[in-house]
C-alpha positions in Angstrom: 148.3 85.8 133.1 147.4 84.9 129.6 146.4 81.0 130.0 144.0 82.3 132.9 142.7 84.7 130.4 141.9 81.8 128.0 140.7 79.5 130.5 138.4 82.3 131.5 137.0 83.1 128.1 136.7 79.1 127.5 134.7 78.6 130.7 132.5 81.9 130.2 131.2 80.4 126.7 130.7 76.9 127.9 128.7 78.4 130.8 126.2 79.7 128.1 125.1 75.9 127.9 124.3 75.9 131.1 122.1 78.3 131.1 119.9 77.3 128.2 119.9 74.0 129.5 118.8 74.9 132.9 115.8 77.6 131.2 114.9 74.5 129.0 114.0 72.4 132.4 112.9 75.6 134.0 110.2 75.3 131.2 108.9 72.2 131.5 107.9 73.1 135.2 106.7 76.9 134.2 104.5 75.7 131.2 102.4 73.1 132.9 99.3 74.6 132.9 99.6 76.8 130.2 96.5 77.5 127.8 97.0 76.7 124.0 96.5 80.3 123.0 99.3 81.4 125.0 101.5 78.6 124.3 100.9 79.5 120.7 101.3 83.2 121.4 104.8 82.8 122.8 106.7 79.5 120.8 104.3 80.1 117.9 102.8 77.6 115.6 103.7 73.7 116.0 105.5 72.3 113.4 102.8 69.2 113.7 99.8 68.3 116.0 98.9 64.9 116.6 95.5 64.0 118.1 95.5 61.6 120.9 91.6 61.5 121.4 88.8 64.5 121.5 90.3 66.1 124.0 94.4 65.5 123.9 96.8 66.3 121.6 101.0 66.7 121.4 102.2 69.8 119.6 105.5 69.3 118.4 108.1 71.8 117.6 111.5 71.7 115.9 114.5 73.5 115.6 117.9 73.2 114.1 120.3 75.8 115.1 122.2 77.5 112.3 125.2 75.4 111.0 129.0 76.3 112.8 127.6 77.1 116.1 130.8 76.7 118.2 134.3 77.3 117.8 137.5 74.9 117.7 140.5 75.9 119.8 143.5 74.0 118.6 146.5 74.4 121.2 149.9 75.1 120.2 152.9 72.1 120.1 150.1 69.8 118.4 148.8 69.1 122.0 145.4 68.6 120.5 142.3 70.9 120.4 138.8 71.4 122.1 135.6 72.2 120.8 133.3 74.9 122.7 129.6 75.1 121.9 127.9 73.3 118.8 127.3 69.8 119.8 123.8 69.2 120.1 122.1 70.0 116.3 118.7 69.4 116.7 115.6 69.6 119.1 112.3 68.3 118.8 109.7 69.1 121.9 107.0 67.8 122.2 104.3 69.5 124.1 101.0 67.4 125.3 97.6 69.8 126.0 94.7 68.1 127.5 91.6 70.6 127.4 93.5 73.2 126.2 96.2 73.5 128.6 99.7 72.1 129.0 100.2 69.2 131.0 103.8 67.7 129.9 106.7 69.2 127.9 109.6 66.9 126.6 112.6 67.2 124.5 114.2 64.5 122.3 117.1 64.4 119.7 120.8 65.3 120.0 120.2 68.5 121.8 122.4 68.4 124.7 125.5 70.8 125.1 129.0 70.5 126.3 127.6 71.7 129.5 123.7 70.7 130.0 121.5 68.7 128.5 118.8 69.9 126.4 120.4 73.1 126.1 119.6 73.0 122.3 115.6 73.3 122.8 116.0 76.7 124.7 115.3 78.7 121.4 111.8 76.6 121.3 110.8 78.0 124.4 112.6 81.0 124.7 109.4 84.0 124.4 107.5 81.6 126.8 110.4 82.2 129.6 111.4 86.2 128.6 107.9 87.1 128.7 105.9 85.1 130.9 102.0 84.5 129.6 99.3 84.9 132.4 98.5 81.2 132.4 102.4 80.3 133.0 103.6 79.2 136.8 106.3 80.9 138.4 109.2 78.9 138.9 110.7 79.9 142.5 111.1 78.3 145.6 110.3 74.7 145.7 109.9 74.7 141.9 113.1 75.9 141.5 115.0 73.5 143.1 113.4 70.9 141.0 114.9 72.3 137.9 118.5 71.5 136.6 120.8 72.0 133.8 121.6 68.0 133.6 118.3 66.7 133.8 114.4 67.1 133.1 112.0 67.4 136.2 109.8 64.6 136.9 106.8 64.4 134.5 103.6 65.3 136.4 100.8 62.9 136.8 98.8 62.9 133.6 95.0 63.3 134.1 93.0 60.1 132.5 91.8 62.1 129.4 95.5 62.7 128.4 95.5 58.9 127.3 95.4 57.9 123.2 91.8 56.6 123.2 92.8 55.1 120.3 95.2 52.5 121.0 94.4 48.9 121.3 94.6 47.0 124.7 97.8 45.9 125.6 97.4 42.2 125.0 96.7 43.6 121.6 93.1 41.3 121.2 90.3 43.5 121.9 88.5 41.8 124.6 91.3 39.7 125.7 93.0 40.1 129.0 
């Protein structure tokens, strides 16, 4: 009985990673098309904005969870231990806006949890997902099947205006193919 209770408690705590990861990936679908004003209203001001051209920018949000998020469980008789929660220690969320609308959301950094990818990024988008803005799209039906706790959804095609017009041609020499 005790062993079952311990196993259930451990699994329920680890499943928090699944929900956070799933929600972070659902946001990558739901936030597409969102206005810049709605993004700021629900996610707050970005830590950094990088202008790609006169029409496009990347807003960068950073998050570092408080130290000690997670716990260690040491097994008796020196059988080892297990750490639950807390393997990811930061998230950088890059949100591309074109014409003041979100066109893609990417996560980077050591942001995976024990169960699920990108779960550390959940607090960045949590306000948007808990109280969706009018310009967000719902994640239901067909969209819902595209989200997972274990991988990001496909990046939607980007409009030509999303490209950085300040970069040199692929050859690196202007006018040379």
